N, C-alpha and C positions, 0 to 999 in steps of 0.2 A: 583553735575555739577562747575563745572570748570571755577573758576570766568572769563576766560575769555568769556567763552560759554554767560554768561549774558553780560557781558559792550555787546557783541556782537546779544544780542536780544534786548539791547535799544536801539544802534544805528541804527537799524532794524527800529524800532517806530518810535524814530525821524523820520529816511528815509523820512518812508512811511506814516508818516503825515503831511511831508509838503511835498512830490511828491503829495499828495491828495490835499492838499490847491491850491498845483499850477495848480492841471491838471481842477479843478473845477472854480476856480476863474481866471480871465484875470489878465496873470503882466505882467512883464518887455521880453522884445523879448529876443528868446532863442538865446543863443551860438554861435551854428551852426544853420545853416537851415538844418533844418531836412528836409522836404519836398524837397529840390533841390536833396539829396544824397538821400536818404534812399523810400524804398517803404512807398505810406499814411498810410498806419497802425501801422510801427512805430515811423510814422512823429505824429498821434493821442496822443500817447502816454508820447508827451516832449516835451507840445505850447507855455513854456515858460522856464526860467533860475529856476523858485522857481521847478518846476517838475524838469528837470535834477539835478540839487540838492540832491535832495531827492532820483536821482533813481542812483546817484552816491552812498549813502552813501547807501544806499541798497545794491549795488555792494562791499561795503567796510565792514558791516562789516557779511559781509560773511567768509574773513581771522581769523579773531579771532580760527573758529570752525575745521577751518582745517589747522592751521598753524603745525606743527610737533611740539613735546614737546619735549625738550633737555629732557635727559636719564642722562647725567651725571652731576652735582653740580660741581661750582667752587669750592668749598669749599677743591672738594677730589685734591688728588694728582694724580697727569699725569699717563696715563696708568690705571688706575682703574675704572673699567667699573660697575655702580648697577645692569644695565638692565639685567643682568644672573639671 
């Protein structure tokens, strides 16, 4: 397993823990008034700033899994492609 996937899963777990904490514990008011701008079922998932931060971390954790790998090393001379 790639190191970037391990980091992504770690960030996801931290984000999930923060989101669960924010979902079940009353905290600070949210940054965005979700009830005014989204349907009720979306607003229920983001009741405070802690849950918003957790959700952002969970979404950011997807990036390492789908980021394209570089196929050419920086140490290779220009024009050399090792992907073949």
